[in-house]
C-alpha positions as CSV (number, residue, x, y, z in Angstrom):
1,M,44.4,-210.0,-115.9
2,T,46.1,-207.1,-117.7
3,N,49.8,-207.0,-118.4
4,K,50.8,-203.4,-117.5
5,T,54.4,-202.3,-117.5
6,K,55.9,-199.6,-115.2
7,P,57.2,-196.5,-116.9
8,S,60.8,-197.6,-116.1
9,E,60.2,-200.9,-117.9
10,E,58.9,-199.4,-121.1
11,A,61.0,-199.5,-124.2
12,P,62.5,-196.1,-125.2
13,E,60.3,-193.9,-127.3
14,P,61.3,-193.8,-131.0
15,K,62.6,-190.4,-132.1
16,R,60.2,-188.5,-134.4
17,E,61.1,-185.4,-136.4
18,I,59.3,-182.3,-135.3
19,D,57.4,-180.4,-138.0
20,P,59.4,-177.3,-138.9
21,R,56.1,-175.3,-139.1
22,L,55.5,-176.2,-135.4
23,L,58.8,-174.7,-134.5
24,E,57.8,-171.5,-136.2
25,I,54.8,-171.0,-134.0
26,L,55.9,-172.4,-130.6
27,I,57.5,-170.1,-128.2
28,C,59.0,-170.5,-124.7
29,P,56.1,-170.0,-122.2
30,K,58.5,-168.4,-119.7
31,T,60.3,-165.9,-121.9
32,R,58.0,-165.8,-125.0
33,G,61.3,-166.2,-127.0
34,P,62.2,-168.7,-129.8
35,L,62.9,-172.4,-129.3
36,S,65.4,-174.6,-131.1
37,Y,65.1,-178.4,-131.6
38,D,67.7,-180.7,-130.1
39,R,67.2,-183.8,-132.2
40,S,69.6,-186.0,-130.1
41,K,67.8,-185.3,-126.9
42,N,64.3,-184.9,-128.4
43,E,63.7,-181.5,-126.7
44,L,62.8,-178.0,-127.5
45,V,65.4,-175.6,-126.1
46,S,65.0,-172.1,-124.8
47,K,68.4,-170.6,-124.5
48,R,67.1,-167.5,-122.8
49,A,65.2,-169.4,-120.1
50,K,67.9,-172.1,-120.0
51,L,65.3,-174.8,-120.2
52,A,64.8,-177.8,-122.4
53,Y,61.2,-178.9,-122.9
54,P,60.7,-182.6,-123.5
55,I,58.8,-184.1,-126.4
56,R,56.8,-187.1,-125.5
57,R,55.0,-189.3,-128.1
58,G,55.5,-186.5,-130.5
59,V,53.9,-183.9,-128.3
60,P,56.0,-181.0,-126.9
61,I,55.4,-180.6,-123.1
62,M,55.5,-176.9,-122.7
63,L,55.3,-176.7,-118.9
64,P,58.3,-175.0,-117.1
65,D,57.8,-177.5,-114.3
66,E,58.4,-180.4,-116.7
67,A,61.4,-178.8,-118.4
68,R,65.0,-179.8,-117.8
69,K,67.3,-177.0,-116.5
70,L,70.3,-176.3,-118.6
71,G,73.7,-175.7,-117.0
């Protein structure tokens, strides 16, 4: 019998620093513009697209459908 936990029961992911070289090459897939790193929320932010792309387990999820809309 395996002991699987549901995503809502998992411990919060530890914050990891993003490699600055990665920020230099990544662009917003929607606007092709630059991204900034929001350390407190662990997201890559596109001000032009008004989207924040999550970083999960150290991997940026660069899909607009997965991004959080900014106010």
